[in-house]
N, C-alpha and C positions, 0 to 999 in steps of 0.2 A: 402483788399490788392490787388493791381493790379499785374498781371503777366507781366514779361518783354517781352515775345514773343507774346503778345496778339494782336499786331498791333495797339492798341490804345496808342498813344504817349502822352497822357495828363498827365502821371505820371512824365514826365520830368519837372524840375523847369525852368520856363521861365526867361530869363535874361532881365528885363525891363530897357533898357538903351536907352536914346534918341539918335537919329542918329548923332547929332552934338557933343555928348560926346564921340563917338567912335574914331574919328580921333584926335590925339593930335597935331602932327606937321609933316611936310614933312622932310625926312632925305636927306640932300644934301651932298654927298660925291663924291669923284672921281669915285669910283666903281658904285655908284648909277646913276651918270651922264652918264656913259657908258651904263648902262642898258636901259636908255631912248631911245636909238636908236632902241631897240627891242620892244618898247612900254610897258616897265615895269617901274613902279613908286613905291617908297618905302616910307612908313609912319610909325611913331610911333603911336601905337594904345593903347586903354585902355586894362588893363589886363583881364577884363571879356568879351571882345568882341569876338564874333564868326566870322567865315568866312562869313556867310550870312549877318550879321550885317555890316561888313566891306564893302562888296560888295554894299549893299544898301546905305551906307553913301557916298561912293565915287561917285556912280551914281547920287545921289541927289545933292551933293555939287558941282560937276564939270560938270554935264550934259554930261556924257560919258557912254559907254557900257563896262562893265567889263566882261572879258572872264574867268579869273581865279584869285584866291587869295591864296597865300602861306603865312603861318604864322609861326613865330619862336619865341622862348623865348630866350632873350639875358641874360646870367647870370650876376650877379653883380660882379664888380671888386674889388679887395683888394687895398686900398690906404693907405698911411702912413701920419699921421699928428703928427709929433714929435715922441714920443715913442709909440703912439697908432696906431693900425691898424683899419681902417674903411672899412666896406663892403658897396659898393654902392648898391642900390636896383636893383633887376632884372626888366626888362621891356620887352614889347612885340613889335615886328615889323612885318609888313605885306608887301609883294611884290605883287603889283596889276598889272595884265596883262590886257591891254586894247585891244579892237577890232582894227584891222589894220586900220589906217587912223585917229583914235581918238588921241587927245593930251590934256594934262592938261596945260593950259597956265601959271599957277603959276610957273612951273618949267622951262619954256623956257627963255633963255637968262641969266641963272645963271652960 
């Protein structure tokens, strides 16, 4: 049995996810477009992705330098289909802050 405070972090379960599986799609909304002026870009990411994996995926995919990653869980919404109520699945989104001067060309002109 490994002790939690031993300094050896090999007891953690590693999430083996390929970098191209981390980013699902860019989120393009009015609010997210306003954030681009501050160098922040928003993506839908895989549920099991960590901040470190998101940073690596954005840097590799778009050839930019990431300064910070903020992650949030978006809860599922309740929708009606006739008499039935359906709960949409929850999902994860990440706000990625880039180094000043860096841009992601995919978002430009949208």
